[in-house]
Structure formats: structure tokens, C-alpha cells
N, CA, C, O and the ligand as a Tripos MOL2 file, in Angstrom:
@<TRIPOS>MOLECULE
protein
  249   247    63     0     0
PROTEIN
NO_CHARGES

@<TRIPOS>ATOM
      1 N           1.7450   -9.7080   11.4290 N.3       1 MET1
      2 CA          2.3330   -9.2020   10.1810 C.3       1 MET1
      3 C           3.8130   -9.5330   10.1450 C.2       1 MET1
      4 O           4.5520   -9.2350   11.0830 O.2       1 MET1
      5 N           4.2290  -10.1430    9.0680 N.am      2 ASN2
      6 CA          5.6410  -10.4660    8.8880 C.3       2 ASN2
      7 C           6.1710   -9.7480    7.6510 C.2       2 ASN2
      8 O           5.4430   -9.4830    6.6950 O.2       2 ASN2
      9 N           7.4360   -9.4510    7.7050 N.am      3 ARG3
     10 CA          8.0710   -8.8270    6.5510 C.3       3 ARG3
     11 C           9.3140   -9.6170    6.1970 C.2       3 ARG3
     12 O          10.0460  -10.0720    7.0760 O.2       3 ARG3
     13 N           9.5460   -9.7780    4.9140 N.am      4 ARG4
     14 CA         10.7730  -10.4130    4.4460 C.3       4 ARG4
     15 C          11.3820   -9.5610    3.3490 C.2       4 ARG4
     16 O          10.6900   -8.9070    2.5680 O.2       4 ARG4
     17 N          12.7000   -9.5970    3.3240 N.am      5 THR5
     18 CA         13.4200   -8.8720    2.2880 C.3       5 THR5
     19 C          14.0060   -9.8710    1.3090 C.2       5 THR5
     20 O          14.7180  -10.7930    1.7070 O.2       5 THR5
     21 N          13.7150   -9.6930    0.0520 N.am      6 CYS6
     22 CA         14.1860  -10.6130   -0.9730 C.3       6 CYS6
     23 C          15.7080  -10.5450   -1.0840 C.2       6 CYS6
     24 O          16.2650   -9.4630   -1.2640 O.2       6 CYS6
     25 N          16.3870  -11.6950   -0.9780 N.am      7 PRO7
     26 CA         17.8450  -11.6920   -1.0840 C.3       7 PRO7
     27 C          18.3220  -11.4240   -2.5010 C.2       7 PRO7
     28 O          19.4830  -11.0730   -2.7080 O.2       7 PRO7
     29 N          17.4510  -11.5840   -3.4660 N.am      8 ASP8
     30 CA         17.8490  -11.3870   -4.8600 C.3       8 ASP8
     31 C          17.6850   -9.9390   -5.3050 C.2       8 ASP8
     32 O          18.6060   -9.3530   -5.8730 O.2       8 ASP8
     33 N          16.5110   -9.3610   -5.0490 N.am      9 CYS9
     34 CA         16.2410   -8.0190   -5.5770 C.3       9 CYS9
     35 C          16.1060   -6.9820   -4.4750 C.2       9 CYS9
     36 O          16.0300   -5.7870   -4.7600 O.2       9 CYS9
     37 N          16.0730   -7.4270   -3.1980 N.am     10 GLY10
     38 CA         15.9830   -6.4750   -2.1020 C.3      10 GLY10
     39 C          14.5910   -5.9400   -1.8600 C.2      10 GLY10
     40 O          14.3950   -5.0860   -0.9960 O.2      10 GLY10
     41 N          13.6140   -6.4340   -2.6170 N.am     11 GLY11
     42 CA         12.2460   -5.9760   -2.4310 C.3      11 GLY11
     43 C          11.6730   -6.4820   -1.1300 C.2      11 GLY11
     44 O          11.9780   -7.5950   -0.6990 O.2      11 GLY11
     45 N          10.8410   -5.6680   -0.4990 N.am     12 ARG12
     46 CA         10.2200   -6.0750    0.7580 C.3      12 ARG12
     47 C           8.7750   -6.4730    0.5080 C.2      12 ARG12
     48 O           8.0490   -5.8130   -0.2350 O.2      12 ARG12
     49 N           8.3800   -7.5500    1.1330 N.am     13 SER13
     50 CA          6.9930   -7.9770    1.0200 C.3      13 SER13
     51 C           6.4600   -8.3300    2.3960 C.2      13 SER13
     52 O           7.2240   -8.6030    3.3230 O.2      13 SER13
     53 N           5.1510   -8.3200    2.5160 N.am     14 TYR14
     54 CA          4.4990   -8.5040    3.8040 C.3      14 TYR14
     55 C           3.4980   -9.6340    3.7250 C.2      14 TYR14
     56 O           2.8900   -9.8730    2.6820 O.2      14 TYR14
     57 N           3.3340  -10.3240    4.8340 N.am     15 SER15
     58 CA          2.3330  -11.3730    4.9010 C.3      15 SER15
     59 C           1.8700  -11.5110    6.3360 C.2      15 SER15
     60 O           2.6390  -11.2930    7.2720 O.2      15 SER15
     61 N           0.6040  -11.8750    6.5030 N.am     16 SER16
     62 CA          0.0850  -12.0900    7.8480 C.3      16 SER16
     63 C           0.4380  -13.4810    8.3440 C.2      16 SER16
     64 O           0.2700  -13.7750    9.5280 O.2      16 SER16
     65 N           0.9170  -14.3300    7.4700 N.am     17 SER17
     66 CA          1.2670  -15.6960    7.8540 C.3      17 SER17
     67 C           2.7310  -15.9590    7.5390 C.2      17 SER17
     68 O           3.2560  -15.5100    6.5210 O.2      17 SER17
     69 N           3.3840  -16.7030    8.4450 N.am     18 ASP18
     70 CA          4.7670  -17.0590    8.1610 C.3      18 ASP18
     71 C           4.8720  -18.5180    7.7500 C.2      18 ASP18
     72 O           5.9620  -19.0890    7.7170 O.2      18 ASP18
     73 N           3.7400  -19.1070    7.4400 N.am     19 LYS19
     74 CA          3.7480  -20.4890    6.9720 C.3      19 LYS19
     75 C           3.3920  -20.5210    5.4840 C.2      19 LYS19
     76 O           2.7360  -19.6240    4.9530 O.2      19 LYS19
     77 N           3.8520  -21.5910    4.8410 N.am     20 GLY20
     78 CA          3.5060  -21.7750    3.4510 C.3      20 GLY20
     79 C           4.4420  -21.0670    2.5000 C.2      20 GLY20
     80 O           5.4920  -20.5520    2.8850 O.2      20 GLY20
     81 N           4.0370  -21.0560    1.2640 N.am     21 LYS21
     82 CA          4.8850  -20.5300    0.2100 C.3      21 LYS21
     83 C           4.9010  -19.0090    0.2440 C.2      21 LYS21
     84 O           3.8840  -18.3560    0.4790 O.2      21 LYS21
     85 N           6.0750  -18.4750    0.0050 N.am     22 TRP22
     86 CA          6.2170  -17.0270   -0.0050 C.3      22 TRP22
     87 C           7.1020  -16.6670   -1.1860 C.2      22 TRP22
     88 O           8.3180  -16.8560   -1.1360 O.2      22 TRP22
     89 N           6.5100  -16.1600   -2.2270 N.am     23 ASP23
     90 CA          7.2730  -15.7600   -3.3990 C.3      23 ASP23
     91 C           7.4500  -14.2480   -3.4030 C.2      23 ASP23
     92 O           6.5520  -13.5000   -3.0180 O.2      23 ASP23
     93 N           8.6140  -13.8180   -3.8420 N.am     24 CYS24
     94 CA          8.8420  -12.3850   -3.9740 C.3      24 CYS24
     95 C           7.8770  -11.8170   -5.0170 C.2      24 CYS24
     96 O           7.8160  -12.3170   -6.1400 O.2      24 CYS24
     97 N           7.1230  -10.7700   -4.6510 N.am     25 PRO25
     98 CA          6.1800  -10.2000   -5.6070 C.3      25 PRO25
     99 C           6.8710   -9.4110   -6.7120 C.2      25 PRO25
    100 O           6.2440   -9.0420   -7.7050 O.2      25 PRO25
    101 N           8.1800   -9.1510   -6.5340 N.am     26 TYR26
    102 CA          8.8920   -8.3300   -7.5180 C.3      26 TYR26
    103 C           9.6100   -9.1730   -8.5580 C.2      26 TYR26
    104 O           9.5080   -8.9130   -9.7570 O.2      26 TYR26
    105 N          10.3440  -10.1960   -8.0890 N.am     27 CYS27
    106 CA         11.1190  -10.9990   -9.0330 C.3      27 CYS27
    107 C          10.6870  -12.4540   -9.0490 C.2      27 CYS27
    108 O          11.1530  -13.2310   -9.8830 O.2      27 CYS27
    109 N           9.7950  -12.8340   -8.1290 N.am     28 GLY28
    110 CA          9.2630  -14.1900   -8.1540 C.3      28 GLY28
    111 C          10.1060  -15.2120   -7.4220 C.2      28 GLY28
    112 O           9.8040  -16.4050   -7.4670 O.2      28 GLY28
    113 N          11.1680  -14.7670   -6.7410 N.am     29 LYS29
    114 CA         12.0210  -15.7090   -6.0270 C.3      29 LYS29
    115 C          11.2510  -16.3700   -4.8900 C.2      29 LYS29
    116 O          10.4510  -15.7290   -4.2090 O.2      29 LYS29
    117 N          11.5040  -17.6550   -4.6980 N.am     30 ASP30
    118 CA         10.8970  -18.3850   -3.5950 C.3      30 ASP30
    119 C          11.5850  -17.9760   -2.2950 C.2      30 ASP30
    120 O          12.7560  -18.2880   -2.0840 O.2      30 ASP30
    121 N          10.8630  -17.2840   -1.4350 N.am     31 MET31
    122 CA         11.4430  -16.8040   -0.1680 C.3      31 MET31
    123 C          10.9130  -17.5940    1.0220 C.2      31 MET31
    124 O          10.9440  -17.1130    2.1550 O.2      31 MET31
    125 N          10.4240  -18.8130    0.7660 N.am     32 SER32
    126 CA          9.8550  -19.6120    1.8500 C.3      32 SER32
    127 C          10.8570  -19.8670    2.9610 C.2      32 SER32
    128 O          10.4790  -19.9910    4.1260 O.2      32 SER32
    129 N          12.1470  -19.9480    2.6030 N.am     33 GLU33
    130 CA         13.1750  -20.2530    3.5990 C.3      33 GLU33
    131 C          13.8590  -18.9990    4.1340 C.2      33 GLU33
    132 O          14.7520  -19.0940    4.9750 O.2      33 GLU33
    133 N          13.4510  -17.8370    3.6590 N.am     34 VAL34
    134 CA         14.0570  -16.5910    4.1350 C.3      34 VAL34
    135 C          13.4690  -16.2440    5.4940 C.2      34 VAL34
    136 O          12.2640  -16.3840    5.7050 O.2      34 VAL34
    137 N          14.3060  -15.7950    6.4100 N.am     35 CYS35
    138 CA         13.8350  -15.4320    7.7410 C.3      35 CYS35
    139 C          13.0540  -14.1270    7.6940 C.2      35 CYS35
    140 O          13.3300  -13.2500    6.8760 O.2      35 CYS35
    141 N          12.0840  -14.0160    8.5770 N.am     36 ASN36
    142 CA         11.3580  -12.7610    8.7120 C.3      36 ASN36
    143 C          12.2960  -11.6680    9.1990 C.2      36 ASN36
    144 O          13.2020  -11.9130    9.9950 O.2      36 ASN36
    145 N          12.0610  -10.4610    8.7050 N.am     37 ASP37
    146 CA         12.8170   -9.3270    9.2190 C.3      37 ASP37
    147 C          12.4710   -9.1230   10.6880 C.2      37 ASP37
    148 O          11.3190   -9.2760   11.0930 O.2      37 ASP37
    149 N          13.4700   -8.7790   11.4720 N.am     38 GLN38
    150 CA         13.2360   -8.5800   12.9010 C.3      38 GLN38
    151 C          12.8260   -7.1360   13.1930 C.2      38 GLN38
    152 O          13.0920   -6.2180   12.4170 O.2      38 GLN38
    153 N          12.1780   -6.9740   14.3270 N.am     39 ASN39
    154 CA         11.8600   -5.6450   14.8440 C.3      39 ASN39
    155 C          10.9660   -4.8340   13.9140 C.2      39 ASN39
    156 O          11.0280   -3.6050   13.8850 O.2      39 ASN39
    157 N          10.1370   -5.5410   13.1570 N.am     40 LEU40
    158 CA          9.2520   -4.7970   12.2580 C.3      40 LEU40
    159 C           8.3570   -3.8470   13.0350 C.2      40 LEU40
    160 O           8.2080   -2.6770   12.6830 O.2      40 LEU40
    161 N           7.7710   -4.3680   14.0870 N.am     41 TRP41
    162 CA          6.8420   -3.5160   14.8430 C.3      41 TRP41
    163 C           7.5800   -2.4020   15.5600 C.2      41 TRP41
    164 O           7.0650   -1.2900   15.6780 O.2      41 TRP41
    165 N           8.7790   -2.6880   16.0390 N.am     42 ALA42
    166 CA          9.5630   -1.6460   16.6900 C.3      42 ALA42
    167 C           9.8830   -0.5360   15.6990 C.2      42 ALA42
    168 O           9.7950    0.6460   16.0300 O.2      42 ALA42
    169 N          10.2590   -0.9240   14.4710 N.am     43 ASN43
    170 CA         10.5720    0.0800   13.4600 C.3      43 ASN43
    171 C           9.3400    0.9080   13.1180 C.2      43 ASN43
    172 O           9.4200    2.1280   12.9720 O.2      43 ASN43
    173 N           8.2090    0.2390   12.9930 N.am     44 LEU44
    174 CA          6.9710    0.9520   12.6720 C.3      44 LEU44
    175 C           6.6160    1.9230   13.7770 C.2      44 LEU44
    176 O           6.2340    3.0630   13.5130 O.2      44 LEU44
    177 N           6.7410    1.4710   15.0190 N.am     45 THR45
    178 CA          6.4020    2.3230   16.1500 C.3      45 THR45
    179 C           7.3070    3.5480   16.1850 C.2      45 THR45
    180 O           6.8400    4.6640   16.4130 O.2      45 THR45
    181 N           8.6000    3.3400   15.9580 N.am     46 ASN46
    182 CA          9.5280    4.4630   15.9610 C.3      46 ASN46
    183 C           9.1880    5.4610   14.8640 C.2      46 ASN46
    184 O           9.2110    6.6700   15.0910 O.2      46 ASN46
    185 N           8.8740    4.9580   13.6780 N.am     47 ALA47
    186 CA          8.5510    5.8390   12.5650 C.3      47 ALA47
    187 C           7.2920    6.6470   12.8740 C.2      47 ALA47
    188 O           7.2210    7.8410   12.5820 O.2      47 ALA47
    189 N           6.3030    5.9830   13.4680 N.am     48 LEU48
    190 CA          5.0680    6.6730   13.8140 C.3      48 LEU48
    191 C           5.3200    7.7630   14.8500 C.2      48 LEU48
    192 O           4.7750    8.8640   14.7580 O.2      48 LEU48
    193 N           6.1510    7.4410   15.8360 N.am     49 GLU49
    194 CA          6.4240    8.4250   16.8810 C.3      49 GLU49
    195 C           7.1500    9.6440   16.3070 C.2      49 GLU49
    196 O           6.8730   10.7790   16.6940 O.2      49 GLU49
    197 N           8.0690    9.3990   15.3900 N.am     50 GLU50
    198 CA          8.7700   10.5150   14.7460 C.3      50 GLU50
    199 C           7.8040   11.3960   13.9880 C.2      50 GLU50
    200 O           7.8480   12.6210   14.1000 O.2      50 GLU50
    201 N           6.9250   10.7670   13.2090 N.am     51 LYS51
    202 CA          5.9740   11.5300   12.4100 C.3      51 LYS51
    203 C           5.0130   12.2930   13.3100 C.2      51 LYS51
    204 O           4.6780   13.4460   13.0390 O.2      51 LYS51
    205 N           4.5770   11.6500   14.3700 N.am     52 THR52
    206 CA          3.6610   12.3080   15.2960 C.3      52 THR52
    207 C           4.3120   13.5500   15.8870 C.2      52 THR52
    208 O           3.6800   14.6000   16.0000 O.2      52 THR52
    209 N           5.5790   13.4230   16.2610 N.am     53 GLN53
    210 CA          6.2700   14.5640   16.8420 C.3      53 GLN53
    211 C           6.4240   15.6890   15.8200 C.2      53 GLN53
    212 O           6.3210   16.8660   16.1630 O.2      53 GLN53
    213 N           6.6710   15.3170   14.5590 N.am     54 GLU54
    214 CA          6.7770   16.3290   13.5120 C.3      54 GLU54
    215 C           5.4730   17.1090   13.3980 C.2      54 GLU54
    216 O           5.4770   18.3330   13.2710 O.2      54 GLU54
    217 N           4.3560   16.3820   13.4460 N.am     55 LEU55
    218 CA          3.0550   17.0310   13.3280 C.3      55 LEU55
    219 C           2.7850   17.9280   14.5310 C.2      55 LEU55
    220 O           2.2750   19.0390   14.3870 O.2      55 LEU55
    221 N           3.1300   17.4370   15.7070 N.am     56 ILE56
    222 CA          2.9210   18.2440   16.9170 C.3      56 ILE56
    223 C           3.7180   19.5400   16.8320 C.2      56 ILE56
    224 O           3.2510   20.6000   17.2480 O.2      56 ILE56
    225 N           4.9330   19.4370   16.2840 N.am     57 ASP57
    226 CA          5.7760   20.6290   16.1740 C.3      57 ASP57
    227 C           5.1710   21.6530   15.2260 C.2      57 ASP57
    228 O           5.4500   22.8460   15.3350 O.2      57 ASP57
    229 N           4.3330   21.1830   14.2870 N.am     58 LEU58
    230 CA          3.7210   22.1000   13.3210 C.3      58 LEU58
    231 C           2.5410   22.8460   13.9180 C.2      58 LEU58
    232 O           2.1260   23.8800   13.3960 O.2      58 LEU58
    233 N           2.0010   22.3240   15.0100 N.am     59 LEU59
    234 CA          0.8260   22.9690   15.6080 C.3      59 LEU59
    235 C           1.2230   24.2730   16.2790 C.2      59 LEU59
    236 O           2.3230   24.4000   16.8180 O.2      59 LEU59
    237 N           0.3120   25.2430   16.2410 N.am     60 PRO60
    238 CA          0.5890   26.4910   16.9610 C.3      60 PRO60
    239 C           0.7430   26.2290   18.4460 C.2      60 PRO60
    240 O           0.0080   25.4310   19.0280 O.2      60 PRO60
    241 N           1.6960   26.9010   19.0470 N.am     61 LYS61
    242 CA          1.9050   26.6990   20.4770 C.3      61 LYS61
    243 C           0.8070   27.4200   21.2580 C.2      61 LYS61
    244 O           0.4490   28.5530   20.9400 O.2      61 LYS61
    245 N           0.2850   26.7560   22.2730 N.am     62 ALA62
    246 CA         -0.7930   27.3380   23.0590 C.3      62 ALA62
    247 C          -0.2200   28.4000   23.9950 C.2      62 ALA62
    248 O          -0.9640   29.0210   24.7540 O.2      62 ALA62
    249 ZN         12.8650  -10.3880   -5.3590 Zn       63 ZN63
@<TRIPOS>BOND
     1     1     2 1
     2     2     3 1
     3     3     4 2
     4     3     5 am
     5     5     6 1
     6     6     7 1
     7     7     8 2
     8     7     9 am
     9     9    10 1
    10    10    11 1
    11    11    12 2
    12    11    13 am
    13    13    14 1
    14    14    15 1
    15    15    16 2
    16    15    17 am
    17    17    18 1
    18    18    19 1
    19    19    20 2
    20    19    21 am
    21    21    22 1
    22    22    23 1
    23    23    24 2
    24    23    25 am
    25    25    26 1
    26    26    27 1
    27    27    28 2
    28    27    29 am
    29    29    30 1
    30    30    31 1
    31    31    32 2
    32    31    33 am
    33    33    34 1
    34    34    35 1
    35    35    36 2
    36    35    37 am
    37    37    38 1
    38    38    39 1
    39    39    40 2
    40    39    41 am
    41    41    42 1
    42    42    43 1
    43    43    44 2
    44    43    45 am
    45    45    46 1
    46    46    47 1
    47    47    48 2
    48    47    49 am
    49    49    50 1
    50    50    51 1
    51    51    52 2
    52    51    53 am
    53    53    54 1
    54    54    55 1
    55    55    56 2
    56    55    57 am
    57    57    58 1
    58    58    59 1
    59    59    60 2
    60    59    61 am
    61    61    62 1
    62    62    63 1
    63    63    64 2
    64    63    65 am
    65    65    66 1
    66    66    67 1
    67    67    68 2
    68    67    69 am
    69    69    70 1
    70    70    71 1
    71    71    72 2
    72    71    73 am
    73    73    74 1
    74    74    75 1
    75    75    76 2
    76    75    77 am
    77    77    78 1
    78    78    79 1
    79    79    80 2
    80    79    81 am
    81    81    82 1
    82    82    83 1
    83    83    84 2
    84    83    85 am
    85    85    86 1
    86    86    87 1
    87    87    88 2
    88    87    89 am
    89    89    90 1
    90    90    91 1
    91    91    92 2
    92    91    93 am
    93    93    94 1
    94    94    95 1
    95    95    96 2
    96    95    97 am
    97    97    98 1
    98    98    99 1
    99    99   100 2
   100    99   101 am
   101   101   102 1
   102   102   103 1
   103   103   104 2
   104   103   105 am
   105   105   106 1
   106   106   107 1
   107   107   108 2
   108   107   109 am
   109   109   110 1
   110   110   111 1
   111   111   112 2
   112   111   113 am
   113   113   114 1
   114   114   115 1
   115   115   116 2
   116   115   117 am
   117   117   118 1
   118   118   119 1
   119   119   120 2
   120   119   121 am
   121   121   122 1
   122   122   123 1
   123   123   124 2
   124   123   125 am
   125   125   126 1
   126   126   127 1
   127   127   128 2
   128   127   129 am
   129   129   130 1
   130   130   131 1
   131   131   132 2
   132   131   133 am
   133   133   134 1
   134   134   135 1
   135   135   136 2
   136   135   137 am
   137   137   138 1
   138   138   139 1
   139   139   140 2
   140   139   141 am
   141   141   142 1
   142   142   143 1
   143   143   144 2
   144   143   145 am
   145   145   146 1
   146   146   147 1
   147   147   148 2
   148   147   149 am
   149   149   150 1
   150   150   151 1
   151   151   152 2
   152   151   153 am
   153   153   154 1
   154   154   155 1
   155   155   156 2
   156   155   157 am
   157   157   158 1
   158   158   159 1
   159   159   160 2
   160   159   161 am
   161   161   162 1
   162   162   163 1
   163   163   164 2
   164   163   165 am
   165   165   166 1
   166   166   167 1
   167   167   168 2
   168   167   169 am
   169   169   170 1
   170   170   171 1
   171   171   172 2
   172   171   173 am
   173   173   174 1
   174   174   175 1
   175   175   176 2
   176   175   177 am
   177   177   178 1
   178   178   179 1
   179   179   180 2
   180   179   181 am
   181   181   182 1
   182   182   183 1
   183   183   184 2
   184   183   185 am
   185   185   186 1
   186   186   187 1
   187   187   188 2
   188   187   189 am
   189   189   190 1
   190   190   191 1
   191   191   192 2
   192   191   193 am
   193   193   194 1
   194   194   195 1
   195   195   196 2
   196   195   197 am
   197   197   198 1
   198   198   199 1
   199   199   200 2
   200   199   201 am
   201   201   202 1
   202   202   203 1
   203   203   204 2
   204   203   205 am
   205   205   206 1
   206   206   207 1
   207   207   208 2
   208   207   209 am
   209   209   210 1
   210   210   211 1
   211   211   212 2
   212   211   213 am
   213   213   214 1
   214   214   215 1
   215   215   216 2
   216   215   217 am
   217   217   218 1
   218   218   219 1
   219   219   220 2
   220   219   221 am
   221   221   222 1
   222   222   223 1
   223   223   224 2
   224   223   225 am
   225   225   226 1
   226   226   227 1
   227   227   228 2
   228   227   229 am
   229   229   230 1
   230   230   231 1
   231   231   232 2
   232   231   233 am
   233   233   234 1
   234   234   235 1
   235   235   236 2
   236   235   237 am
   237   237   238 1
   238   238   239 1
   239   239   240 2
   240   239   241 am
   241   241   242 1
   242   242   243 1
   243   243   244 2
   244   243   245 am
   245   245   246 1
   246   246   247 1
   247   247   248 2
@<TRIPOS>SUBSTRUCTURE
     1 MET1         2 RESIDUE 1 A MET
     2 ASN2         6 RESIDUE 1 A ASN
     3 ARG3        10 RESIDUE 1 A ARG
     4 ARG4        14 RESIDUE 1 A ARG
     5 THR5        18 RESIDUE 1 A THR
     6 CYS6        22 RESIDUE 1 A CYS
     7 PRO7        26 RESIDUE 1 A PRO
     8 ASP8        30 RESIDUE 1 A ASP
     9 CYS9        34 RESIDUE 1 A CYS
    10 GLY10       38 RESIDUE 1 A GLY
    11 GLY11       42 RESIDUE 1 A GLY
    12 ARG12       46 RESIDUE 1 A ARG
    13 SER13       50 RESIDUE 1 A SER
    14 TYR14       54 RESIDUE 1 A TYR
    15 SER15       58 RESIDUE 1 A SER
    16 SER16       62 RESIDUE 1 A SER
    17 SER17       66 RESIDUE 1 A SER
    18 ASP18       70 RESIDUE 1 A ASP
    19 LYS19       74 RESIDUE 1 A LYS
    20 GLY20       78 RESIDUE 1 A GLY
    21 LYS21       82 RESIDUE 1 A LYS
    22 TRP22       86 RESIDUE 1 A TRP
    23 ASP23       90 RESIDUE 1 A ASP
    24 CYS24       94 RESIDUE 1 A CYS
    25 PRO25       98 RESIDUE 1 A PRO
    26 TYR26      102 RESIDUE 1 A TYR
    27 CYS27      106 RESIDUE 1 A CYS
    28 GLY28      110 RESIDUE 1 A GLY
    29 LYS29      114 RESIDUE 1 A LYS
    30 ASP30      118 RESIDUE 1 A ASP
    31 MET31      122 RESIDUE 1 A MET
    32 SER32      126 RESIDUE 1 A SER
    33 GLU33      130 RESIDUE 1 A GLU
    34 VAL34      134 RESIDUE 1 A VAL
    35 CYS35      138 RESIDUE 1 A CYS
    36 ASN36      142 RESIDUE 1 A ASN
    37 ASP37      146 RESIDUE 1 A ASP
    38 GLN38      150 RESIDUE 1 A GLN
    39 ASN39      154 RESIDUE 1 A ASN
    40 LEU40      158 RESIDUE 1 A LEU
    41 TRP41      162 RESIDUE 1 A TRP
    42 ALA42      166 RESIDUE 1 A ALA
    43 ASN43      170 RESIDUE 1 A ASN
    44 LEU44      174 RESIDUE 1 A LEU
    45 THR45      178 RESIDUE 1 A THR
    46 ASN46      182 RESIDUE 1 A ASN
    47 ALA47      186 RESIDUE 1 A ALA
    48 LEU48      190 RESIDUE 1 A LEU
    49 GLU49      194 RESIDUE 1 A GLU
    50 GLU50      198 RESIDUE 1 A GLU
    51 LYS51      202 RESIDUE 1 A LYS
    52 THR52      206 RESIDUE 1 A THR
    53 GLN53      210 RESIDUE 1 A GLN
    54 GLU54      214 RESIDUE 1 A GLU
    55 LEU55      218 RESIDUE 1 A LEU
    56 ILE56      222 RESIDUE 1 A ILE
    57 ASP57      226 RESIDUE 1 A ASP
    58 LEU58      230 RESIDUE 1 A LEU
    59 LEU59      234 RESIDUE 1 A LEU
    60 PRO60      238 RESIDUE 1 A PRO
    61 LYS61      242 RESIDUE 1 A LYS
    62 ALA62      246 RESIDUE 1 A ALA
    63 ZN63       249 GROUP 0 **** ****
């Protein structure tokens, strides 16, 4: 999974392939030459861990 941020409108889009044409789904800009956002999986993992901890905190303490 790759993510790119549109330099024109700032919209984020996702693709399983980093080859071929990549148009912004929001404004239609050609983002084929835009670099993939870095640390996507790290960011996702961190967000998941935060949410998981929030849920655990909501559980009654044993
Ligand atoms: Zn755009």
C-alpha cells in the first residue's frame, strides 16, 4: 500500500501499486512523479496502538 499527498490540493490517495499513472482523485492532478509518503505503515501502527490503548482504558479493571 502506497500513499501520496497531492501537491496541489493536499488530498491523500492510496494505491497498491507505485507504478503507472496516478491521478489525484480530488483535483485530477497527475501525481505519477510525486514521491510516496514515508512511514505510512509506521503511522498506521502508531494510530492503531493509541486506539487500542484507549479501548483498554475503557474496560473495567479486573
Ligand atoms: Zn489534488
